[in-house]
ChimeraX commands (.cxc) that place a marker at each C-alpha (Angstrom):
marker #1 position 77.79,18.38,-97.78 radius 0.5
marker #1 position 81.72,18.40,-98.47 radius 0.5
marker #1 position 83.29,18.75,-101.54 radius 0.5
marker #1 position 86.82,16.88,-102.71 radius 0.5
marker #1 position 89.37,19.53,-103.36 radius 0.5
marker #1 position 89.16,18.55,-107.18 radius 0.5
marker #1 position 85.93,19.96,-107.20 radius 0.5
marker #1 position 86.53,22.99,-105.31 radius 0.5
marker #1 position 89.44,23.67,-107.61 radius 0.5
marker #1 position 87.33,23.31,-110.41 radius 0.5
marker #1 position 84.70,25.73,-109.56 radius 0.5
marker #1 position 87.35,28.29,-108.58 radius 0.5
marker #1 position 88.20,27.61,-112.30 radius 0.5
marker #1 position 84.74,28.26,-113.46 radius 0.5
marker #1 position 83.97,31.01,-111.46 radius 0.5
marker #1 position 87.21,32.84,-113.02 radius 0.5
marker #1 position 86.30,32.29,-116.39 radius 0.5
marker #1 position 82.82,33.75,-115.80 radius 0.5
marker #1 position 84.95,36.36,-114.17 radius 0.5
marker #1 position 86.67,36.85,-117.25 radius 0.5
marker #1 position 83.60,37.09,-119.19 radius 0.5
marker #1 position 82.00,39.54,-116.84 radius 0.5
marker #1 position 85.35,42.06,-117.34 radius 0.5
marker #1 position 84.99,41.38,-121.11 radius 0.5
marker #1 position 81.35,42.84,-120.89 radius 0.5
marker #1 position 81.85,45.75,-118.87 radius 0.5
marker #1 position 85.14,46.83,-121.03 radius 0.5
marker #1 position 82.95,46.74,-124.12 radius 0.5
marker #1 position 80.11,48.59,-122.18 radius 0.5
marker #1 position 82.42,51.61,-121.05 radius 0.5
marker #1 position 82.54,54.87,-122.38 radius 0.5
marker #1 position 85.97,55.04,-124.04 radius 0.5
marker #1 position 85.19,51.63,-125.87 radius 0.5
marker #1 position 82.13,53.15,-127.04 radius 0.5
marker #1 position 83.82,56.52,-128.13 radius 0.5
marker #1 position 86.51,54.57,-129.81 radius 0.5
marker #1 position 84.28,52.62,-131.75 radius 0.5
marker #1 position 82.07,55.65,-132.55 radius 0.5
marker #1 position 85.25,57.46,-133.80 radius 0.5
marker #1 position 85.91,54.48,-136.45 radius 0.5
marker #1 position 82.44,53.61,-137.59 radius 0.5
marker #1 position 81.16,56.80,-137.36 radius 0.5
marker #1 position 77.73,58.75,-136.75 radius 0.5
marker #1 position 75.78,56.59,-139.45 radius 0.5
marker #1 position 77.04,52.62,-138.58 radius 0.5
marker #1 position 77.38,53.69,-134.76 radius 0.5
marker #1 position 73.91,52.95,-133.60 radius 0.5
marker #1 position 74.46,49.13,-134.32 radius 0.5
marker #1 position 77.01,49.11,-131.61 radius 0.5
marker #1 position 74.19,47.44,-129.46 radius 0.5
marker #1 position 73.78,44.85,-131.57 radius 0.5
marker #1 position 77.15,44.29,-132.03 radius 0.5
marker #1 position 77.57,43.98,-127.90 radius 0.5
marker #1 position 74.59,41.85,-127.93 radius 0.5
marker #1 position 76.11,39.29,-130.33 radius 0.5
marker #1 position 79.54,39.38,-128.74 radius 0.5
marker #1 position 78.32,38.82,-125.58 radius 0.5
marker #1 position 75.95,35.77,-126.48 radius 0.5
marker #1 position 78.92,34.50,-128.32 radius 0.5
marker #1 position 81.52,34.72,-125.77 radius 0.5
marker #1 position 78.92,33.56,-123.17 radius 0.5
marker #1 position 78.32,30.40,-125.19 radius 0.5
marker #1 position 82.33,30.08,-125.53 radius 0.5
marker #1 position 82.32,30.32,-121.58 radius 0.5
marker #1 position 80.01,27.49,-121.39 radius 0.5
marker #1 position 81.84,25.34,-123.63 radius 0.5
marker #1 position 84.92,25.55,-121.38 radius 0.5
marker #1 position 83.20,25.15,-118.12 radius 0.5
marker #1 position 84.11,22.26,-116.33 radius 0.5
marker #1 position 81.17,19.88,-115.41 radius 0.5
marker #1 position 80.48,19.89,-111.78 radius 0.5
marker #1 position 77.33,18.24,-111.15 radius 0.5
marker #1 position 77.68,17.44,-107.55 radius 0.5
marker #1 position 74.35,18.14,-105.93 radius 0.5
marker #1 position 74.31,21.03,-103.09 radius 0.5
marker #1 position 70.84,21.09,-102.15 radius 0.5
marker #1 position 67.40,20.08,-103.46 radius 0.5
marker #1 position 64.22,21.62,-101.99 radius 0.5
marker #1 position 61.05,19.50,-102.88 radius 0.5
marker #1 position 57.29,19.60,-101.50 radius 0.5
marker #1 position 55.86,22.89,-100.61 radius 0.5
marker #1 position 59.12,24.63,-100.49 radius 0.5
marker #1 position 60.33,23.94,-103.75 radius 0.5
marker #1 position 57.12,24.88,-105.04 radius 0.5
marker #1 position 57.26,28.20,-103.86 radius 0.5
marker #1 position 60.84,28.49,-105.03 radius 0.5
marker #1 position 59.65,28.02,-108.57 radius 0.5
marker #1 position 56.96,30.52,-108.13 radius 0.5
marker #1 position 59.08,32.92,-107.07 radius 0.5
marker #1 position 61.69,32.20,-110.40 radius 0.5
marker #1 position 58.52,32.53,-112.32 radius 0.5
marker #1 position 57.80,35.70,-111.02 radius 0.5
marker #1 position 61.52,37.06,-111.69 radius 0.5
marker #1 position 60.86,35.92,-115.25 radius 0.5
marker #1 position 57.53,37.70,-115.44 radius 0.5
marker #1 position 59.40,40.92,-113.90 radius 0.5
marker #1 position 62.08,40.50,-116.68 radius 0.5
marker #1 position 59.05,40.64,-119.10 radius 0.5
marker #1 position 57.73,43.68,-117.68 radius 0.5
marker #1 position 60.67,45.35,-117.55 radius 0.5
marker #1 position 61.17,44.63,-121.24 radius 0.5
marker #1 position 58.05,46.17,-122.23 radius 0.5
marker #1 position 58.28,49.41,-119.82 radius 0.5
marker #1 position 61.84,50.16,-122.04 radius 0.5
marker #1 position 61.99,49.88,-125.98 radius 0.5
marker #1 position 63.49,46.33,-125.49 radius 0.5
marker #1 position 64.29,46.31,-129.34 radius 0.5
marker #1 position 66.09,49.05,-129.16 radius 0.5
marker #1 position 68.42,47.62,-126.12 radius 0.5
marker #1 position 69.35,44.74,-128.09 radius 0.5
marker #1 position 70.34,47.22,-130.89 radius 0.5
marker #1 position 67.33,45.65,-133.34 radius 0.5
marker #1 position 65.66,48.77,-133.69 radius 0.5
marker #1 position 68.67,50.67,-134.97 radius 0.5
marker #1 position 69.31,48.15,-137.36 radius 0.5
marker #1 position 65.80,48.28,-139.00 radius 0.5
marker #1 position 66.60,52.06,-139.13 radius 0.5
marker #1 position 69.94,51.54,-141.15 radius 0.5
marker #1 position 67.75,48.74,-143.31 radius 0.5
marker #1 position 65.32,51.81,-144.30 radius 0.5
marker #1 position 68.17,54.17,-144.77 radius 0.5
marker #1 position 66.68,56.31,-141.92 radius 0.5
marker #1 position 69.38,58.49,-140.10 radius 0.5
marker #1 position 69.96,57.53,-136.46 radius 0.5
marker #1 position 68.74,59.38,-133.65 radius 0.5
marker #1 position 70.82,61.20,-130.96 radius 0.5
marker #1 position 70.43,58.95,-128.11 radius 0.5
marker #1 position 68.61,61.21,-125.08 radius 0.5
marker #1 position 69.03,59.93,-121.77 radius 0.5
marker #1 position 66.57,62.08,-120.27 radius 0.5
marker #1 position 63.97,61.01,-123.11 radius 0.5
marker #1 position 64.61,57.35,-123.11 radius 0.5
marker #1 position 64.62,57.41,-118.67 radius 0.5
marker #1 position 61.39,55.34,-117.29 radius 0.5
marker #1 position 59.85,55.97,-114.03 radius 0.5
marker #1 position 56.57,53.74,-114.85 radius 0.5
marker #1 position 55.40,50.29,-115.12 radius 0.5
marker #1 position 58.24,47.72,-114.16 radius 0.5
marker #1 position 60.85,50.87,-112.95 radius 0.5
marker #1 position 58.20,52.26,-110.52 radius 0.5
marker #1 position 58.14,48.89,-108.53 radius 0.5
marker #1 position 61.96,49.03,-108.24 radius 0.5
marker #1 position 65.08,50.73,-109.80 radius 0.5
marker #1 position 66.46,47.74,-111.36 radius 0.5
marker #1 position 63.68,45.32,-112.39 radius 0.5
marker #1 position 65.79,43.54,-114.73 radius 0.5
marker #1 position 68.22,42.68,-112.22 radius 0.5
marker #1 position 66.17,41.74,-109.33 radius 0.5
marker #1 position 64.52,39.18,-111.85 radius 0.5
marker #1 position 67.69,37.95,-112.82 radius 0.5
marker #1 position 68.57,37.39,-108.93 radius 0.5
marker #1 position 64.99,35.57,-108.36 radius 0.5
marker #1 position 65.70,33.16,-111.20 radius 0.5
marker #1 position 69.56,32.45,-110.07 radius 0.5
marker #1 position 68.89,32.08,-106.48 radius 0.5
marker #1 position 65.73,30.71,-105.95 radius 0.5
marker #1 position 66.58,27.08,-107.85 radius 0.5
marker #1 position 65.05,24.29,-105.72 radius 0.5
marker #1 position 67.61,21.80,-107.34 radius 0.5
marker #1 position 71.07,23.42,-107.19 radius 0.5
marker #1 position 74.11,21.67,-108.54 radius 0.5
marker #1 position 77.65,22.87,-108.02 radius 0.5
marker #1 position 77.75,24.32,-111.87 radius 0.5
marker #1 position 74.26,26.21,-110.95 radius 0.5
marker #1 position 75.95,27.53,-107.67 radius 0.5
marker #1 position 78.95,28.76,-109.34 radius 0.5
marker #1 position 77.06,30.47,-111.77 radius 0.5
marker #1 position 74.42,31.47,-109.55 radius 0.5
marker #1 position 77.27,33.14,-107.06 radius 0.5
marker #1 position 78.68,35.02,-109.94 radius 0.5
marker #1 position 75.32,36.38,-111.28 radius 0.5
marker #1 position 74.28,37.45,-108.23 radius 0.5
marker #1 position 77.37,39.42,-107.24 radius 0.5
marker #1 position 77.77,40.54,-111.13 radius 0.5
marker #1 position 74.41,42.02,-110.93 radius 0.5
marker #1 position 74.76,43.97,-107.47 radius 0.5
marker #1 position 78.06,45.22,-108.68 radius 0.5
marker #1 position 76.61,46.28,-112.40 radius 0.5
marker #1 position 73.60,47.82,-110.48 radius 0.5
marker #1 position 75.83,49.96,-108.22 radius 0.5
marker #1 position 77.73,51.25,-110.86 radius 0.5
marker #1 position 74.65,51.96,-112.90 radius 0.5
marker #1 position 73.37,54.01,-110.01 radius 0.5
marker #1 position 76.31,56.29,-109.80 radius 0.5
marker #1 position 76.21,56.70,-113.99 radius 0.5
marker #1 position 72.60,57.49,-113.86 radius 0.5
marker #1 position 73.03,60.01,-111.00 radius 0.5
marker #1 position 76.09,61.72,-112.86 radius 0.5
marker #1 position 73.55,61.82,-116.27 radius 0.5
marker #1 position 70.33,62.51,-114.60 radius 0.5
marker #1 position 71.43,64.96,-111.52 radius 0.5
marker #1 position 68.47,65.90,-109.29 radius 0.5
marker #1 position 65.83,63.78,-111.38 radius 0.5
marker #1 position 67.59,60.47,-110.53 radius 0.5
marker #1 position 67.72,61.75,-107.04 radius 0.5
marker #1 position 64.11,62.33,-106.97 radius 0.5
marker #1 position 63.48,58.98,-108.35 radius 0.5
marker #1 position 65.88,57.17,-106.06 radius 0.5
marker #1 position 64.01,59.05,-103.24 radius 0.5
marker #1 position 60.68,57.40,-104.25 radius 0.5
marker #1 position 61.60,53.91,-105.37 radius 0.5
marker #1 position 63.49,51.25,-103.84 radius 0.5
marker #1 position 66.55,49.53,-105.53 radius 0.5
marker #1 position 65.35,45.88,-105.11 radius 0.5
marker #1 position 63.52,45.33,-102.23 radius 0.5
marker #1 position 59.98,46.70,-103.34 radius 0.5
marker #1 position 58.48,47.69,-99.83 radius 0.5
marker #1 position 56.30,50.82,-99.34 radius 0.5
marker #1 position 58.13,54.61,-99.09 radius 0.5
marker #1 position 56.58,57.35,-97.61 radius 0.5
marker link #1:1,2 radius 0.2
marker link #1:2,3 radius 0.2
marker link #1:3,4 radius 0.2
marker link #1:4,5 radius 0.2
marker link #1:5,6 radius 0.2
marker link #1:6,7 radius 0.2
marker link #1:7,8 radius 0.2
marker link #1:8,9 radius 0.2
marker link #1:9,10 radius 0.2
marker link #1:10,11 radius 0.2
marker link #1:11,12 radius 0.2
marker link #1:12,13 radius 0.2
marker link #1:13,14 radius 0.2
marker link #1:14,15 radius 0.2
marker link #1:15,16 radius 0.2
marker link #1:16,17 radius 0.2
marker link #1:17,18 radius 0.2
marker link #1:18,19 radius 0.2
marker link #1:19,20 radius 0.2
marker link #1:20,21 radius 0.2
marker link #1:21,22 radius 0.2
marker link #1:22,23 radius 0.2
marker link #1:23,24 radius 0.2
marker link #1:24,25 radius 0.2
marker link #1:25,26 radius 0.2
marker link #1:26,27 radius 0.2
marker link #1:27,28 radius 0.2
marker link #1:28,29 radius 0.2
marker link #1:29,30 radius 0.2
marker link #1:30,31 radius 0.2
marker link #1:31,32 radius 0.2
marker link #1:32,33 radius 0.2
marker link #1:33,34 radius 0.2
marker link #1:34,35 radius 0.2
marker link #1:35,36 radius 0.2
marker link #1:36,37 radius 0.2
marker link #1:37,38 radius 0.2
marker link #1:38,39 radius 0.2
marker link #1:39,40 radius 0.2
marker link #1:40,41 radius 0.2
marker link #1:41,42 radius 0.2
marker link #1:42,43 radius 0.2
marker link #1:43,44 radius 0.2
marker link #1:44,45 radius 0.2
marker link #1:45,46 radius 0.2
marker link #1:46,47 radius 0.2
marker link #1:47,48 radius 0.2
marker link #1:48,49 radius 0.2
marker link #1:49,50 radius 0.2
marker link #1:50,51 radius 0.2
marker link #1:51,52 radius 0.2
marker link #1:52,53 radius 0.2
marker link #1:53,54 radius 0.2
marker link #1:54,55 radius 0.2
marker link #1:55,56 radius 0.2
marker link #1:56,57 radius 0.2
marker link #1:57,58 radius 0.2
marker link #1:58,59 radius 0.2
marker link #1:59,60 radius 0.2
marker link #1:60,61 radius 0.2
marker link #1:61,62 radius 0.2
marker link #1:62,63 radius 0.2
marker link #1:63,64 radius 0.2
marker link #1:64,65 radius 0.2
marker link #1:65,66 radius 0.2
marker link #1:66,67 radius 0.2
marker link #1:67,68 radius 0.2
marker link #1:68,69 radius 0.2
marker link #1:69,70 radius 0.2
marker link #1:70,71 radius 0.2
marker link #1:71,72 radius 0.2
marker link #1:72,73 radius 0.2
marker link #1:73,74 radius 0.2
marker link #1:74,75 radius 0.2
marker link #1:75,76 radius 0.2
marker link #1:76,77 radius 0.2
marker link #1:77,78 radius 0.2
marker link #1:78,79 radius 0.2
marker link #1:79,80 radius 0.2
marker link #1:80,81 radius 0.2
marker link #1:81,82 radius 0.2
marker link #1:82,83 radius 0.2
marker link #1:83,84 radius 0.2
marker link #1:84,85 radius 0.2
marker link #1:85,86 radius 0.2
marker link #1:86,87 radius 0.2
marker link #1:87,88 radius 0.2
marker link #1:88,89 radius 0.2
marker link #1:89,90 radius 0.2
marker link #1:90,91 radius 0.2
marker link #1:91,92 radius 0.2
marker link #1:92,93 radius 0.2
marker link #1:93,94 radius 0.2
marker link #1:94,95 radius 0.2
marker link #1:95,96 radius 0.2
marker link #1:96,97 radius 0.2
marker link #1:97,98 radius 0.2
marker link #1:98,99 radius 0.2
marker link #1:99,100 radius 0.2
marker link #1:100,101 radius 0.2
marker link #1:101,102 radius 0.2
marker link #1:102,103 radius 0.2
marker link #1:103,104 radius 0.2
marker link #1:104,105 radius 0.2
marker link #1:105,106 radius 0.2
marker link #1:106,107 radius 0.2
marker link #1:107,108 radius 0.2
marker link #1:108,109 radius 0.2
marker link #1:109,110 radius 0.2
marker link #1:110,111 radius 0.2
marker link #1:111,112 radius 0.2
marker link #1:112,113 radius 0.2
marker link #1:113,114 radius 0.2
marker link #1:114,115 radius 0.2
marker link #1:115,116 radius 0.2
marker link #1:116,117 radius 0.2
marker link #1:117,118 radius 0.2
marker link #1:118,119 radius 0.2
marker link #1:119,120 radius 0.2
marker link #1:120,121 radius 0.2
marker link #1:121,122 radius 0.2
marker link #1:122,123 radius 0.2
marker link #1:123,124 radius 0.2
marker link #1:124,125 radius 0.2
marker link #1:125,126 radius 0.2
marker link #1:126,127 radius 0.2
marker link #1:127,128 radius 0.2
marker link #1:128,129 radius 0.2
marker link #1:129,130 radius 0.2
marker link #1:130,131 radius 0.2
marker link #1:131,132 radius 0.2
marker link #1:132,133 radius 0.2
marker link #1:133,134 radius 0.2
marker link #1:134,135 radius 0.2
marker link #1:135,136 radius 0.2
marker link #1:136,137 radius 0.2
marker link #1:137,138 radius 0.2
marker link #1:138,139 radius 0.2
marker link #1:139,140 radius 0.2
marker link #1:140,141 radius 0.2
marker link #1:141,142 radius 0.2
marker link #1:142,143 radius 0.2
marker link #1:143,144 radius 0.2
marker link #1:144,145 radius 0.2
marker link #1:145,146 radius 0.2
marker link #1:146,147 radius 0.2
marker link #1:147,148 radius 0.2
marker link #1:148,149 radius 0.2
marker link #1:149,150 radius 0.2
marker link #1:150,151 radius 0.2
marker link #1:151,152 radius 0.2
marker link #1:152,153 radius 0.2
marker link #1:153,154 radius 0.2
marker link #1:154,155 radius 0.2
marker link #1:155,156 radius 0.2
marker link #1:156,157 radius 0.2
marker link #1:157,158 radius 0.2
marker link #1:158,159 radius 0.2
marker link #1:159,160 radius 0.2
marker link #1:160,161 radius 0.2
marker link #1:161,162 radius 0.2
marker link #1:162,163 radius 0.2
marker link #1:163,164 radius 0.2
marker link #1:164,165 radius 0.2
marker link #1:165,166 radius 0.2
marker link #1:166,167 radius 0.2
marker link #1:167,168 radius 0.2
marker link #1:168,169 radius 0.2
marker link #1:169,170 radius 0.2
marker link #1:170,171 radius 0.2
marker link #1:171,172 radius 0.2
marker link #1:172,173 radius 0.2
marker link #1:173,174 radius 0.2
marker link #1:174,175 radius 0.2
marker link #1:175,176 radius 0.2
marker link #1:176,177 radius 0.2
marker link #1:177,178 radius 0.2
marker link #1:178,179 radius 0.2
marker link #1:179,180 radius 0.2
marker link #1:180,181 radius 0.2
marker link #1:181,182 radius 0.2
marker link #1:182,183 radius 0.2
marker link #1:183,184 radius 0.2
marker link #1:184,185 radius 0.2
marker link #1:185,186 radius 0.2
marker link #1:186,187 radius 0.2
marker link #1:187,188 radius 0.2
marker link #1:188,189 radius 0.2
marker link #1:189,190 radius 0.2
marker link #1:190,191 radius 0.2
marker link #1:191,192 radius 0.2
marker link #1:192,193 radius 0.2
marker link #1:193,194 radius 0.2
marker link #1:194,195 radius 0.2
marker link #1:195,196 radius 0.2
marker link #1:196,197 radius 0.2
marker link #1:197,198 radius 0.2
marker link #1:198,199 radius 0.2
marker link #1:199,200 radius 0.2
marker link #1:200,201 radius 0.2
marker link #1:201,202 radius 0.2
marker link #1:202,203 radius 0.2
marker link #1:203,204 radius 0.2
marker link #1:204,205 radius 0.2
marker link #1:205,206 radius 0.2
marker link #1:206,207 radius 0.2
marker link #1:207,208 radius 0.2
marker link #1:208,209 radius 0.2
marker link #1:209,210 radius 0.2
view
């Protein structure tokens, strides 16, 4: 279908909003920002940074959703068996997200476990990348199960409006770029341990490996 220039301009504006959110999200996750926050907050309160990061991300996500223009134009509608198949793959994406959350410490990932430690006045534990590294469960299926789950949910929508398409394109691009950056960070942190894992487990597509 052909879209009017006004709709294309609003779609570009919406994509720009989400790109701004992604930049903020990435900056807050950078090592320099974390080091600065640790210097100001101190070693006792710094473990709460993941919780603060999660809350800021959710709040700014909500703000962008409120600012995003309404783009109800229908891009595609898949019905019948093909539509049910797309829903099934989306459900598989949700299942993959849940599986990955149970494979790793989901509470620590969100910062809730650190909050519990602080409320109980327990000393925070120093993060150990090697101990936190997981190769079983969902992470034995693909190297980025949460990211793959997100792509399945975003890309395989049987009813796709222009709003949904803008967010799906942004989300999938952000996930892929984030995965590539995470691969580089993990290789620098874990060295041969990551190289061996990368040779055995595929990045996104779970095809068999020798």
